[in-house]
C-alpha positions as CSV (number, residue, x, y, z in Angstrom):
1,M,1.5,18.3,-18.9
2,L,3.2,14.9,-18.5
3,S,5.5,16.2,-15.8
4,R,2.4,17.4,-13.8
5,A,0.7,14.0,-14.2
6,T,3.9,12.3,-13.1
7,A,4.2,14.5,-10.0
8,V,0.5,13.9,-9.1
9,A,0.9,10.1,-9.6
10,K,4.0,10.2,-7.3
11,E,2.0,11.8,-4.5
12,L,-1.0,9.4,-5.0
13,A,1.4,6.4,-4.8
14,D,1.8,6.8,-1.0
15,P,-1.0,5.0,0.9
16,V,-1.3,7.7,3.6
17,R,-1.5,10.6,1.1
18,L,-4.0,8.7,-1.1
19,L,-6.2,8.0,1.9
20,A,-6.0,11.6,3.1
21,L,-7.1,12.8,-0.3
22,Q,-9.9,10.2,-0.5
23,T,-11.1,11.3,3.0
24,L,-11.1,15.0,2.0
25,A,-12.9,14.2,-1.2
26,S,-15.6,12.1,0.5
27,E,-16.0,13.9,3.8
28,G,-15.1,17.5,2.9
29,P,-12.6,19.8,4.7
30,H,-10.9,18.6,7.9
31,T,-8.6,20.1,10.4
32,A,-5.2,18.4,10.6
33,S,-6.1,16.8,14.0
34,R,-9.5,15.5,12.7
35,L,-7.9,14.1,9.6
36,A,-5.1,12.4,11.6
37,E,-7.8,10.9,13.8
38,A,-9.8,9.7,10.8
39,L,-6.7,8.1,9.3
40,R,-5.6,6.7,12.7
41,I,-2.1,8.2,12.4
42,T,-0.1,10.7,14.5
43,G,-0.3,14.4,13.8
44,P,3.4,14.7,13.1
45,R,3.3,11.9,10.6
46,L,0.3,13.4,8.9
47,G,1.9,16.8,8.9
48,N,4.7,15.6,6.7
49,H,2.2,14.1,4.2
50,L,0.1,17.3,4.2
51,A,3.2,19.4,3.5
52,R,3.9,17.3,0.4
53,L,0.3,17.5,-0.8
54,R,0.4,21.3,-0.3
55,A,3.7,21.5,-2.2
56,A,2.2,19.4,-5.1
57,G,-0.9,21.7,-5.2
58,L,-3.3,18.9,-4.3
59,V,-4.6,20.5,-1.1
60,T,-5.1,23.9,0.2
61,V,-5.0,25.1,3.8
62,E,-7.0,27.9,5.4
63,H,-6.0,29.1,8.8
64,T,-8.9,30.0,11.0
65,G,-7.7,31.1,14.4
66,R,-5.6,28.3,15.8
67,H,-6.9,25.7,13.4
68,A,-5.7,24.8,9.9
69,V,-8.4,23.5,7.7
70,Y,-7.4,21.3,4.7
71,R,-9.4,20.7,1.6
72,L,-8.8,19.5,-2.0
73,A,-7.3,22.2,-4.1
74,D,-9.5,21.2,-7.1
75,A,-12.8,19.5,-7.0
76,D,-11.8,17.6,-10.1
77,L,-9.3,15.7,-8.1
78,G,-12.2,13.9,-6.5
79,D,-13.1,12.6,-9.9
80,V,-9.6,11.3,-10.4
81,L,-9.7,9.5,-7.1
82,T,-13.0,8.0,-7.9
83,A,-11.7,6.7,-11.2
84,L,-8.6,5.4,-9.6
85,L,-10.6,3.5,-6.9
86,R,-12.9,2.0,-9.6
87,Y,-9.9,1.0,-11.7
88,A,-8.1,-0.5,-8.8
89,E,-11.1,-2.5,-7.5
90,P,-13.3,-3.2,-10.5
91,D,-14.8,-6.4,-9.1
92,A,-14.4,-5.7,-5.4
93,G,-17.4,-6.7,-3.4
94,P,-18.7,-9.6,-1.2
95,D,-17.9,-12.2,-3.9
96,A,-14.3,-11.1,-4.1
97,G,-13.8,-11.3,-0.4
98,Q,-13.7,-7.5,-0.1
99,E,-15.8,-5.4,2.2
100,S,-18.5,-3.6,0.2
101,R,-18.5,0.2,0.4
102,P,-20.3,3.0,-1.4
103,P,-18.7,4.6,-4.4
104,L,-16.6,7.6,-3.5
105,D,-18.7,9.9,-5.8
106,V,-21.9,9.0,-4.0
107,A,-20.3,10.0,-0.6
108,R,-19.2,13.3,-2.1
109,T,-22.5,14.5,-3.4
110,C,-23.5,16.3,-0.2
111,Y,-20.5,18.5,-0.4
112,D,-21.1,19.7,-4.0
113,H,-17.7,18.5,-5.1
């Protein structure tokens, strides 16, 4: 159990992978190109990160024709990301000089995650 937690934490430690997971949790499944566009990074750079996330069992991919659609492998991961975001920014808001944004779990409700 501890080794799995360590492996997951290692993947979440990278800002690009964390943002990719947060985007999939909040917006639902994405093609690789759409996710790269949302993250404002190149496709090849994202591809390396998606390969690591797949290897870690954090995302799944479904090939539909020429498109590969990525999604969280487990909806519970969205809860972990929400908790991490809340822990990392407990007092973030206009008074803290941070841009206010909706909680991740509110954004996810329309996708039944």
